[in-house]
C-alpha positions as CSV (number, residue, x, y, z in Angstrom):
1,M,-19.8,102.3,-15.5
2,L,-18.3,99.0,-14.5
3,F,-15.8,100.7,-12.2
4,A,-18.6,102.4,-10.4
5,L,-20.5,99.1,-9.9
6,Y,-17.3,97.4,-8.7
7,Y,-16.7,100.1,-6.1
8,I,-20.3,100.0,-4.9
9,L,-20.0,96.2,-4.5
10,A,-16.7,96.6,-2.7
11,I,-18.1,99.2,-0.3
12,V,-21.2,97.0,0.4
13,V,-18.9,94.0,1.1
14,L,-16.7,96.0,3.4
15,I,-19.7,97.3,5.4
16,L,-21.0,93.8,5.7
17,H,-17.6,92.6,6.8
18,F,-17.2,95.2,9.5
19,T,-20.8,94.6,10.8
20,G,-20.1,90.9,11.1
21,F,-22.8,89.9,8.6
22,L,-20.4,87.9,6.5
23,V,-18.9,85.9,9.3
24,R,-22.4,84.9,10.6
25,R,-23.3,83.6,7.1
26,N,-19.9,82.1,6.2
27,L,-19.4,84.5,3.4
28,E,-16.1,85.9,4.6
29,W,-14.5,84.6,1.4
30,L,-16.1,87.5,-0.5
31,V,-13.5,89.9,1.1
32,Y,-10.7,87.7,-0.3
33,V,-12.3,87.6,-3.7
34,L,-12.5,91.4,-3.8
35,A,-8.9,91.7,-2.6
36,V,-7.6,89.3,-5.4
37,T,-9.5,91.3,-8.0
38,V,-8.0,94.6,-6.9
39,F,-4.4,93.5,-7.5
40,P,-4.5,93.3,-11.4
41,A,-6.2,96.7,-11.5
42,V,-3.5,98.3,-9.3
43,I,-0.7,96.7,-11.4
44,F,-2.4,97.8,-14.6
45,L,-2.9,101.4,-13.5
């Protein structure tokens, strides 16, 4: 269940990133936070 919520959050952040919403609101750091959280999961799997 948590994986599904994580993927939904990641998809929403990516959509907001590509539409420019995050840049206008100075929230571009959310993309980097998601990128950092992906690496442990990739190494673990």
